[in-house]
C-alpha atoms as one frame of an Amber mdcrd trajectory, in Angstrom:
protein
   0.000   0.000   0.000   1.202   3.472  -0.904  -0.012   6.667   0.837   0.780
  10.260  -0.021  -0.626  13.697   0.666  -0.263  14.982  -2.904  -1.353  18.615
  -2.349  -2.926  18.862  -5.778  -3.046  15.946  -8.183  -4.011  17.841 -11.329
  -0.523  19.342 -11.634   1.056  15.941 -11.022  -0.950  13.735 -13.401   2.030
  12.855 -15.610   4.057  11.796 -12.590   1.106   9.754 -11.268   0.672   7.979
 -14.620   4.360   7.049 -14.794   4.539   5.897 -11.187   1.291   3.920 -11.359
   2.272   2.093 -14.535   5.487   0.881 -12.888   3.945   0.506  -9.461   4.548
  -2.470  -7.225   1.693  -1.267  -5.020  -1.715  -2.924  -5.142  -3.378  -0.056
  -3.279  -2.788   3.680  -3.686  -4.231   6.119  -1.129  -4.009   9.845  -1.816
  -5.168  12.808   0.234  -5.507  16.448  -0.761  -6.066  15.464  -4.378  -7.772
  18.804  -5.079  -9.881  16.981  -7.671 -13.422  18.038  -8.506 -16.230  16.335
 -10.390 -14.942  17.990 -13.577 -11.932  15.629 -13.633 -12.946  12.158 -14.837
 -11.296   8.950 -13.600 -10.120   8.236 -17.144  -7.984  11.401 -17.044  -5.978
   9.882 -14.178  -4.815   7.012 -16.431  -4.953   4.490 -13.594  -6.014   1.775
 -16.023  -4.908  -1.172 -13.875  -6.826   0.152 -10.862 -10.396   0.560  -9.686
 -10.597   4.185  -8.566 -12.735   5.453  -5.675 -12.934   9.170  -4.933 -14.479
  11.686  -2.590 -13.703  15.005  -4.215 -13.509  18.441  -2.716 -16.792  20.332
  -2.863 -18.500  23.335  -1.299 -20.693  20.911   0.695 -17.721  19.248   2.411
 -15.489  22.255   3.041 -15.668  26.016   3.369 -12.201  26.245   1.809 -12.105
  27.349  -1.825  -9.559  24.706  -2.831  -7.729  21.704  -1.450  -9.071  18.524
   0.044 -10.327  15.410  -1.653  -9.286  11.797  -1.164  -8.730   8.858  -3.499
  -8.242   5.122  -3.093  -7.153   3.066  -6.118  -7.128  -0.748  -5.867  -5.478
  -2.974  -8.455  -8.301  -4.230 -10.697  -7.434  -7.889 -10.099  -8.259  -7.507
  -6.380 -11.924  -7.499  -5.305 -12.950  -4.174  -3.759 -16.016  -2.076  -3.105
 -16.758   1.335  -1.680 -18.529   1.249   1.665 -21.286   3.683   2.650 -20.200
   6.721   4.658 -21.421  10.211   5.415 -20.778  12.659   2.605 -20.649  15.604
   5.033 -16.845  15.388   5.105 -14.197  14.300   2.602 -13.798  10.667   3.603
 -13.785   7.340   1.854 -13.900   3.720   2.987 -13.087   0.818   0.673 -13.374
  -2.889   1.503 -10.540  -4.800  -0.156 -10.327  -8.586  -0.479 -12.763 -11.430
   0.092 -13.701 -13.993   2.705 -11.406 -14.094   5.695  -8.822 -11.847   4.069
 -10.430  -8.408   4.084  -9.193  -4.960   4.991 -11.081  -1.696   5.212  -9.044
   1.211   3.901 -10.318   4.465   5.381  -9.020   7.852   4.336 -10.024  11.399
   5.172  -9.126  15.008   4.591 -10.180  17.389   7.353  -9.300  21.041   6.649
  -7.416  23.119   9.217  -9.635  24.317  12.066 -12.354  21.756  11.313 -14.961
  21.610  14.071 -14.963  18.681  16.469 -18.206  17.537  14.842 -16.303  16.676
  11.629 -13.930  14.428  13.565 -16.914  12.842  15.296 -18.520  12.053  11.904
 -15.343  10.272  10.802 -15.042   8.392  14.090 -18.716   7.350  14.005 -18.297
   5.990  10.473 -15.307   3.926  11.596 -17.260   2.582  14.578 -20.188   1.428
  12.435 -17.967  -0.159   9.787 -15.913  -2.021  12.394 -19.146  -3.323  13.904
 -20.529  -4.404  10.516 -17.279  -5.936   9.218 -15.989  -7.521  12.420 -13.556
  -9.877  10.672 -11.923  -7.207   8.516  -8.691  -5.444   9.410  -8.786  -1.652
   9.458  -6.235   0.803   8.071  -6.905   4.525   8.532  -4.876   7.097   6.607
  -5.376  10.740   5.823  -4.749  14.354   6.627  -6.293  15.319   9.959  -4.605
  18.746  10.057  -3.604  18.353  13.684  -0.100  19.896  13.683   0.160  19.998
  17.476  -0.300  16.284  17.890   2.180  13.431  17.855   0.516  10.291  16.536
   1.632   6.985  17.967   0.692   3.474  17.002   1.411  -0.078  17.978  -0.205
  -3.318  16.931  -2.931  -2.976  19.529  -4.023   0.653  19.400  -3.354   4.137
  18.175  -3.280   7.323  20.182  -2.294  10.953  20.056  -0.012  12.921  22.355
  -1.324  16.452  22.635   1.420  19.077  22.769   1.283  22.150  25.060   0.526
  24.701  22.295  -2.577  22.820  21.093  -5.667  25.024  20.751  -8.906  24.188
  22.599 -10.589  23.379  19.254  -7.772  20.918  18.371  -8.104  19.237  21.789
 -11.883  18.935  21.360 -11.386  17.489  17.853  -8.952  14.867  19.113 -11.229
  13.929  21.978 -14.059  13.413  19.467 -12.032  10.661  17.837
């Protein structure tokens, strides 16, 4: 699996095409794609992949640009997009079959997002984990929490809140 915050995919389409054609990765996860509905999947030239997107829109962000997430799964691997709230730029894809399944979750939350946005993402994760109890879960994305040190082990993930964290950032982290 490959993850990158691309900060604008439209200006990097040639690089994406070259890298994807030579890619050893079965799953590509991109945040801050800056794509809109005007850009068609075919323009991405990810021919060996099934592409899932949640693009930036006025409904998901007050920011004029930025945002958007994409998950691309090699076409030979079974995958499907899972239902999730469209109030924020998030995407969940179930990859694999039978006892070998993983849910790939990705999100872009703009700077200074309200705690409610983090709660929406967390609630979606909770319901998917309950529905797909035998699937592994991998969460990637851009949470825009610069005053947080993320830690992870095989059992759990957590965040260390630094002293200069704003009250809104603390509330957002507590929502997750």
